[in-house]
BAVOLUM-255148 format. One record per residue (C-alpha): x negated, y negated, z negated; residue number from 1. Coordinates in pm, whole numbers. Layout:
% BAVOLUM-255148
<site u="X" v="Y" w="Z" seq="NUM"/>
...
% end
This chain:
% BAVOLUM-255148
<site u="7" v="11" w="8" seq="1"/>
<site u="-299" v="-229" w="-88" seq="2"/>
<site u="-390" v="-155" w="215" seq="3"/>
<site u="-137" v="-204" w="448" seq="4"/>
<site u="-36" v="-561" w="253" seq="5"/>
<site u="-412" v="-641" w="303" seq="6"/>
<site u="-377" v="-614" w="702" seq="7"/>
<site u="-69" v="-787" w="698" seq="8"/>
<site u="-249" v="-1060" w="519" seq="9"/>
<site u="-543" v="-1062" w="774" seq="10"/>
<site u="-310" v="-1064" w="1100" seq="11"/>
<site u="-132" v="-1393" w="934" seq="12"/>
<site u="-484" v="-1538" w="891" seq="13"/>
<site u="-598" v="-1490" w="1181" seq="14"/>
<site u="-360" v="-1680" w="1330" seq="15"/>
<site u="-366" v="-1980" w="1048" seq="16"/>
<site u="11" v="-1883" w="951" seq="17"/>
<site u="127" v="-1852" w="596" seq="18"/>
<site u="448" v="-1562" w="569" seq="19"/>
<site u="760" v="-1657" w="404" seq="20"/>
<site u="858" v="-1347" w="157" seq="21"/>
<site u="1102" v="-1202" w="406" seq="22"/>
<site u="856" v="-1229" w="683" seq="23"/>
<site u="545" v="-1090" w="496" seq="24"/>
<site u="839" v="-772" w="376" seq="25"/>
<site u="938" v="-689" w="769" seq="26"/>
<site u="529" v="-698" w="855" seq="27"/>
<site u="468" v="-492" w="609" seq="28"/>
<site u="757" v="-201" w="689" seq="29"/>
<site u="600" v="-220" w="1053" seq="30"/>
<site u="249" v="-137" w="905" seq="31"/>
<site u="361" v="146" w="736" seq="32"/>
<site u="570" v="281" w="995" seq="33"/>
<site u="919" v="203" w="840" seq="34"/>
<site u="1055" v="-50" w="1095" seq="35"/>
<site u="985" v="-107" w="1499" seq="36"/>
<site u="783" v="-372" w="1575" seq="37"/>
<site u="967" v="-676" w="1754" seq="38"/>
<site u="811" v="-549" w="2083" seq="39"/>
<site u="917" v="-202" w="2021" seq="40"/>
<site u="1246" v="-325" w="1914" seq="41"/>
<site u="1311" v="-426" w="2319" seq="42"/>
<site u="1122" v="-160" w="2453" seq="43"/>
<site u="1322" v="56" w="2727" seq="44"/>
<site u="1326" v="356" w="2521" seq="45"/>
<site u="1450" v="208" w="2207" seq="46"/>
<site u="1751" v="28" w="2391" seq="47"/>
<site u="1817" v="350" w="2533" seq="48"/>
<site u="1852" v="528" w="2228" seq="49"/>
<site u="2093" v="258" w="2081" seq="50"/>
<site u="2291" v="277" w="2440" seq="51"/>
<site u="2321" v="641" w="2398" seq="52"/>
<site u="2417" v="610" w="1948" seq="53"/>
<site u="2616" v="364" w="2041" seq="54"/>
<site u="2821" v="364" w="2357" seq="55"/>
<site u="2796" v="759" w="2328" seq="56"/>
<site u="2970" v="720" w="2011" seq="57"/>
<site u="3253" v="499" w="2097" seq="58"/>
<site u="3334" v="657" w="2440" seq="59"/>
<site u="3310" v="1016" w="2316" seq="60"/>
<site u="3047" v="1111" w="2554" seq="61"/>
<site u="3054" v="1448" w="2674" seq="62"/>
<site u="2721" v="1657" w="2601" seq="63"/>
<site u="2701" v="1678" w="2958" seq="64"/>
<site u="2693" v="1293" w="3009" seq="65"/>
<site u="2454" v="1225" w="2663" seq="66"/>
<site u="2235" v="1462" w="2880" seq="67"/>
<site u="2242" v="1301" w="3200" seq="68"/>
<site u="2164" v="924" w="3092" seq="69"/>
<site u="1906" v="1058" w="2847" seq="70"/>
<site u="1722" v="1259" w="3115" seq="71"/>
<site u="1779" v="935" w="3353" seq="72"/>
<site u="1645" v="698" w="3102" seq="73"/>
<site u="1350" v="910" w="3013" seq="74"/>
<site u="1256" v="909" w="3392" seq="75"/>
<site u="1277" v="508" w="3381" seq="76"/>
<site u="1044" v="509" w="3104" seq="77"/>
<site u="799" v="755" w="3280" seq="78"/>
<site u="810" v="571" w="3593" seq="79"/>
<site u="786" v="227" w="3458" seq="80"/>
<site u="625" v="253" w="3113" seq="81"/>
<site u="763" v="170" w="2767" seq="82"/>
<site u="769" v="-169" w="2837" seq="83"/>
<site u="1044" v="-450" w="2723" seq="84"/>
<site u="1342" v="-451" w="2874" seq="85"/>
<site u="1321" v="-776" w="2976" seq="86"/>
<site u="1063" v="-677" w="3233" seq="87"/>
<site u="1292" v="-497" w="3420" seq="88"/>
<site u="1338" v="-676" w="3771" seq="89"/>
<site u="1450" v="-556" w="4138" seq="90"/>
<site u="1111" v="-452" w="4182" seq="91"/>
<site u="1121" v="-215" w="3923" seq="92"/>
<site u="1365" v="-55" w="4031" seq="93"/>
<site u="1254" v="-3" w="4358" seq="94"/>
<site u="966" v="169" w="4209" seq="95"/>
<site u="1151" v="397" w="4028" seq="96"/>
<site u="1374" v="469" w="4361" seq="97"/>
<site u="1037" v="526" w="4543" seq="98"/>
<site u="892" v="770" w="4264" seq="99"/>
<site u="1258" v="926" w="4229" seq="100"/>
<site u="1239" v="1016" w="4659" seq="101"/>
<site u="871" v="1138" w="4612" seq="102"/>
<site u="939" v="1376" w="4373" seq="103"/>
<site u="1195" v="1512" w="4610" seq="104"/>
<site u="1557" v="1434" w="4535" seq="105"/>
<site u="1810" v="1387" w="4802" seq="106"/>
<site u="1902" v="1005" w="4843" seq="107"/>
<site u="2274" v="1107" w="4698" seq="108"/>
<site u="2095" v="1190" w="4345" seq="109"/>
<site u="1856" v="912" w="4361" seq="110"/>
<site u="2190" v="686" w="4419" seq="111"/>
<site u="2329" v="877" w="4121" seq="112"/>
<site u="2064" v="800" w="3894" seq="113"/>
<site u="2072" v="473" w="4025" seq="114"/>
<site u="2406" v="376" w="3890" seq="115"/>
<site u="2332" v="543" w="3545" seq="116"/>
<site u="2033" v="268" w="3533" seq="117"/>
<site u="2253" v="2" w="3635" seq="118"/>
<site u="2510" v="120" w="3367" seq="119"/>
<site u="2255" v="130" w="3104" seq="120"/>
<site u="2131" v="-219" w="3238" seq="121"/>
<site u="2516" v="-393" w="3224" seq="122"/>
<site u="2534" v="-218" w="2876" seq="123"/>
<site u="2202" v="-398" w="2756" seq="124"/>
<site u="2284" v="-773" w="2881" seq="125"/>
<site u="2652" v="-734" w="2705" seq="126"/>
<site u="2428" v="-616" w="2363" seq="127"/>
<site u="2157" v="-914" w="2396" seq="128"/>
<site u="1919" v="-679" w="2500" seq="129"/>
<site u="1870" v="-800" w="2850" seq="130"/>
<site u="1880" v="-1132" w="3025" seq="131"/>
<site u="1800" v="-1045" w="3349" seq="132"/>
<site u="2039" v="-914" w="3650" seq="133"/>
<site u="1845" v="-680" w="3879" seq="134"/>
<site u="2170" v="-448" w="3802" seq="135"/>
<site u="2334" v="-686" w="4009" seq="136"/>
<site u="2150" v="-765" w="4309" seq="137"/>
<site u="1945" v="-458" w="4350" seq="138"/>
<site u="2128" v="-261" w="4637" seq="139"/>
<site u="1941" v="-52" w="4806" seq="140"/>
<site u="2111" v="59" w="5130" seq="141"/>
<site u="1984" v="457" w="5146" seq="142"/>
<site u="2085" v="722" w="5476" seq="143"/>
<site u="2362" v="956" w="5397" seq="144"/>
<site u="2525" v="857" w="5055" seq="145"/>
<site u="2863" v="734" w="5223" seq="146"/>
<site u="3029" v="1069" w="5173" seq="147"/>
<site u="3098" v="1169" w="5540" seq="148"/>
<site u="2759" v="1420" w="5543" seq="149"/>
<site u="2914" v="1581" w="5224" seq="150"/>
<site u="3056" v="1921" w="5316" seq="151"/>
<site u="3352" v="2066" w="5059" seq="152"/>
<site u="3344" v="2373" w="5016" seq="153"/>
<site u="3688" v="2556" w="4971" seq="154"/>
<site u="3901" v="2864" w="5026" seq="155"/>
<site u="4083" v="2894" w="5337" seq="156"/>
<site u="4462" v="3010" w="5193" seq="157"/>
<site u="4371" v="3357" w="5379" seq="158"/>
<site u="4057" v="3344" w="5228" seq="159"/>
<site u="4190" v="3310" w="4904" seq="160"/>
<site u="4471" v="3569" w="4905" seq="161"/>
<site u="4220" v="3828" w="5013" seq="162"/>
<site u="3996" v="3749" w="4700" seq="163"/>
<site u="4283" v="3736" w="4462" seq="164"/>
<site u="4409" v="4092" w="4633" seq="165"/>
<site u="4034" v="4236" w="4632" seq="166"/>
<site u="4002" v="4558" w="4444" seq="167"/>
<site u="3692" v="4557" w="4236" seq="168"/>
<site u="3511" v="4809" w="4044" seq="169"/>
<site u="3344" v="4590" w="3817" seq="170"/>
<site u="3503" v="4449" w="3526" seq="171"/>
<site u="3294" v="4166" w="3489" seq="172"/>
<site u="3333" v="4057" w="3841" seq="173"/>
<site u="3733" v="4139" w="3848" seq="174"/>
<site u="3743" v="3902" w="3524" seq="175"/>
<site u="3508" v="3639" w="3708" seq="176"/>
<site u="3752" v="3683" w="4018" seq="177"/>
<site u="4057" v="3657" w="3815" seq="178"/>
<site u="3917" v="3290" w="3627" seq="179"/>
<site u="3837" v="3150" w="3942" seq="180"/>
<site u="4172" v="3241" w="4173" seq="181"/>
<site u="4342" v="3079" w="3861" seq="182"/>
<site u="4147" v="2733" w="3906" seq="183"/>
<site u="4257" v="2786" w="4316" seq="184"/>
<site u="4646" v="2810" w="4206" seq="185"/>
<site u="4658" v="2497" w="3988" seq="186"/>
<site u="4354" v="2276" w="4008" seq="187"/>
<site u="4197" v="2327" w="3681" seq="188"/>
<site u="3801" v="2231" w="3613" seq="189"/>
<site u="3571" v="2481" w="3475" seq="190"/>
<site u="3541" v="2284" w="3161" seq="191"/>
<site u="3929" v="2269" w="3105" seq="192"/>
<site u="4053" v="2628" w="3205" seq="193"/>
<site u="3747" v="2745" w="2974" seq="194"/>
<site u="3951" v="2584" w="2697" seq="195"/>
<site u="4271" v="2708" w="2788" seq="196"/>
<site u="4460" v="2878" w="2489" seq="197"/>
<site u="4784" v="3114" w="2484" seq="198"/>
<site u="4952" v="2826" w="2306" seq="199"/>
<site u="4893" v="2599" w="2583" seq="200"/>
<site u="5089" v="2851" w="2802" seq="201"/>
<site u="5501" v="2794" w="2844" seq="202"/>
<site u="5747" v="2953" w="3031" seq="203"/>
<site u="5614" v="2765" w="3380" seq="204"/>
<site u="5398" v="2516" w="3290" seq="205"/>
<site u="5053" v="2486" w="3115" seq="206"/>
<site u="4957" v="2168" w="2896" seq="207"/>
<site u="4604" v="2037" w="2837" seq="208"/>
<site u="4419" v="1759" w="2782" seq="209"/>
<site u="4112" v="1755" w="2970" seq="210"/>
<site u="3770" v="1734" w="2884" seq="211"/>
<site u="3649" v="1518" w="3109" seq="212"/>
<site u="3924" v="1190" w="3078" seq="213"/>
<site u="4087" v="1305" w="2772" seq="214"/>
<site u="4405" v="1278" w="2978" seq="215"/>
<site u="4754" v="1515" w="2895" seq="216"/>
<site u="4837" v="1701" w="3209" seq="217"/>
<site u="5138" v="1889" w="3284" seq="218"/>
<site u="5091" v="2193" w="3539" seq="219"/>
<site u="5351" v="2369" w="3677" seq="220"/>
<site u="5274" v="2695" w="3756" seq="221"/>
<site u="5350" v="2955" w="4071" seq="222"/>
<site u="5404" v="3294" w="4093" seq="223"/>
<site u="5002" v="3369" w="4145" seq="224"/>
<site u="4876" v="3164" w="3841" seq="225"/>
<site u="5195" v="3332" w="3618" seq="226"/>
<site u="5086" v="3658" w="3762" seq="227"/>
<site u="4706" v="3575" w="3626" seq="228"/>
<site u="4798" v="3455" w="3269" seq="229"/>
<site u="5007" v="3767" w="3192" seq="230"/>
<site u="4757" v="4024" w="3299" seq="231"/>
<site u="4546" v="3862" w="2997" seq="232"/>
<site u="4875" v="3803" w="2779" seq="233"/>
<site u="4829" v="4123" w="2574" seq="234"/>
<site u="4470" v="4106" w="2580" seq="235"/>
<site u="4320" v="3980" w="2267" seq="236"/>
<site u="4066" v="3710" w="2370" seq="237"/>
<site u="3798" v="3515" w="2172" seq="238"/>
<site u="3981" v="3150" w="2034" seq="239"/>
<site u="4286" v="3271" w="2150" seq="240"/>
<site u="4154" v="3192" w="2516" seq="241"/>
<site u="4400" v="3260" w="2798" seq="242"/>
<site u="4163" v="3372" w="3008" seq="243"/>
<site u="3829" v="3584" w="2990" seq="244"/>
<site u="3613" v="3345" w="3054" seq="245"/>
<site u="3234" v="3308" w="3062" seq="246"/>
<site u="2959" v="3065" w="3096" seq="247"/>
<site u="2967" v="2814" w="3383" seq="248"/>
<site u="2616" v="2909" w="3442" seq="249"/>
<site u="2698" v="3305" w="3451" seq="250"/>
<site u="3027" v="3250" w="3630" seq="251"/>
<site u="2864" v="3067" w="3937" seq="252"/>
<site u="2567" v="3372" w="3973" seq="253"/>
<site u="2920" v="3614" w="3953" seq="254"/>
<site u="3059" v="3403" w="4224" seq="255"/>
<site u="2800" v="3447" w="4478" seq="256"/>
<site u="2818" v="3822" w="4428" seq="257"/>
<site u="3187" v="3844" w="4438" seq="258"/>
<site u="3207" v="3581" w="4757" seq="259"/>
<site u="2966" v="3838" w="4963" seq="260"/>
<site u="3177" v="4123" w="4822" seq="261"/>
<site u="3515" v="3949" w="4965" seq="262"/>
<site u="3319" v="3871" w="5307" seq="263"/>
<site u="3246" v="3503" w="5257" seq="264"/>
<site u="3010" v="3511" w="5533" seq="265"/>
<site u="3125" v="3207" w="5750" seq="266"/>
<site u="2781" v="2989" w="5810" seq="267"/>
<site u="2799" v="2627" w="5661" seq="268"/>
<site u="2553" v="2369" w="5787" seq="269"/>
<site u="2433" v="2105" w="5515" seq="270"/>
<site u="2293" v="1842" w="5611" seq="271"/>
<site u="2122" v="1556" w="5381" seq="272"/>
<site u="1864" v="1285" w="5330" seq="273"/>
<site u="1503" v="1266" w="5179" seq="274"/>
<site u="1425" v="916" w="5193" seq="275"/>
<site u="1437" v="857" w="5559" seq="276"/>
<site u="1386" v="1189" w="5647" seq="277"/>
<site u="1709" v="1392" w="5775" seq="278"/>
<site u="1727" v="1782" w="5661" seq="279"/>
<site u="1967" v="2057" w="5775" seq="280"/>
<site u="1990" v="2413" w="5605" seq="281"/>
<site u="2257" v="2654" w="5649" seq="282"/>
<site u="2385" v="2893" w="5417" seq="283"/>
<site u="2703" v="3169" w="5459" seq="284"/>
<site u="2958" v="3024" w="5241" seq="285"/>
<site u="2961" v="3275" w="4931" seq="286"/>
<site u="2597" v="3116" w="4851" seq="287"/>
<site u="2759" v="2799" w="4806" seq="288"/>
<site u="3072" v="2913" w="4607" seq="289"/>
<site u="3091" v="2735" w="4210" seq="290"/>
<site u="3363" v="2683" w="3979" seq="291"/>
<site u="3434" v="2353" w="4094" seq="292"/>
<site u="3532" v="2502" w="4490" seq="293"/>
<site u="3854" v="2644" w="4275" seq="294"/>
<site u="3970" v="2256" w="4238" seq="295"/>
<site u="3865" v="2182" w="4589" seq="296"/>
<site u="4049" v="2515" w="4702" seq="297"/>
<site u="4397" v="2430" w="4503" seq="298"/>
<site u="4367" v="2067" w="4646" seq="299"/>
<site u="4294" v="2150" w="5023" seq="300"/>
<site u="4532" v="2423" w="5042" seq="301"/>
<site u="4796" v="2221" w="4849" seq="302"/>
<site u="4787" v="1956" w="5117" seq="303"/>
<site u="4782" v="2197" w="5393" seq="304"/>
<site u="5121" v="2363" w="5244" seq="305"/>
<site u="5234" v="2032" w="5285" seq="306"/>
<site u="5265" v="1906" w="4925" seq="307"/>
<site u="5293" v="1536" w="4875" seq="308"/>
<site u="4941" v="1423" w="4756" seq="309"/>
<site u="5127" v="1175" w="4476" seq="310"/>
<site u="5211" v="1497" w="4339" seq="311"/>
<site u="4879" v="1705" w="4365" seq="312"/>
<site u="4720" v="1381" w="4170" seq="313"/>
<site u="4977" v="1488" w="3876" seq="314"/>
<site u="4857" v="1839" w="3897" seq="315"/>
<site u="4490" v="1717" w="3905" seq="316"/>
<site u="4440" v="1415" w="3688" seq="317"/>
<site u="4286" v="1223" w="4026" seq="318"/>
<site u="4356" v="863" w="3963" seq="319"/>
<site u="4387" v="707" w="4332" seq="320"/>
<site u="4411" v="817" w="4675" seq="321"/>
<site u="4045" v="716" w="4765" seq="322"/>
<site u="3930" v="1077" w="4579" seq="323"/>
<site u="4214" v="1230" w="4801" seq="324"/>
<site u="4076" v="1126" w="5125" seq="325"/>
<site u="3791" v="1325" w="5148" seq="326"/>
<site u="4043" v="1647" w="5159" seq="327"/>
<site u="4282" v="1484" w="5368" seq="328"/>
<site u="4020" v="1464" w="5648" seq="329"/>
<site u="3982" v="1812" w="5611" seq="330"/>
<site u="4338" v="1874" w="5642" seq="331"/>
<site u="4352" v="1695" w="5947" seq="332"/>
<site u="4054" v="1889" w="6086" seq="333"/>
<site u="4220" v="2206" w="6004" seq="334"/>
<site u="4578" v="2086" w="6176" seq="335"/>
<site u="4348" v="1980" w="6470" seq="336"/>
<site u="4232" v="2338" w="6489" seq="337"/>
<site u="4537" v="2494" w="6496" seq="338"/>
<site u="4723" v="2313" w="6751" seq="339"/>
<site u="4429" v="2425" w="7037" seq="340"/>
<site u="4569" v="2761" w="6970" seq="341"/>
<site u="4825" v="2700" w="7223" seq="342"/>
<site u="4557" v="2606" w="7467" seq="343"/>
<site u="4507" v="2975" w="7545" seq="344"/>
<site u="4639" v="3143" w="7866" seq="345"/>
% end
């Protein structure tokens, strides 16, 4: 304690200052590591930690959001150093963008990361940690981020029914098929079907509070979704769950095997950009199956069957028509392809 106090007094004497009691107390606490120095209190990592703790708590962030924000702000520190947040300029963000591209991230991923950085800086400005405006003025134009190149992977109605009726000997694979098909027939996200309990199931509807938006949804059941729920109604499942849901990662792995077994071998070309470099990769459809394909399958097939977009949005919780446009474009293409059948001799 004596050494710490002596060092503090030496610092003040070296600049010809006499500390007040409060200044002495604060400087001493910094010297023994009890407090952060003024520079550290304005560093990127310090403010990012405040952002995650306060905003995360106030807005009930999911674990996924916390992990993503922590990762992105960590990249910010790795690339720029743990500099004072007020030193962040447009040039800083351009440096971050360039570094992410060099790390072989796709332009779509870089754009998402930059959106999180701007979100962080907006919060920092509102809370008076940041006085700059880079989050408002930095607007790079990366290729391939308009969404037009994004391929929406879904099952056609025929593919869905073939999968639904497929005879599967492996019980684990059969369980994954049933959960995935339930998502395809209801539009549920994985996060919501994973917490759907038997008590949430009523005669012709299910009621859930969505994990992503905390919105209460009442979804009508059709004969396929009802049959899947009935199949497991008398089977005890952990936590009173309605369906035998496994982890998202394991389910995604199983889905690729399931798709291969079902013969989902249509070749799909994915086009994307890394910086200015255009890349193309071709996959069989089963290689691209994930749990989220269930929700996309529901929306595309509902539109194709003539269900109004407004009704679909009530079931899925989509907040605006912009989110539905990519699906509507797919349905328009499907209709055009069907019309071509009349051109046969």
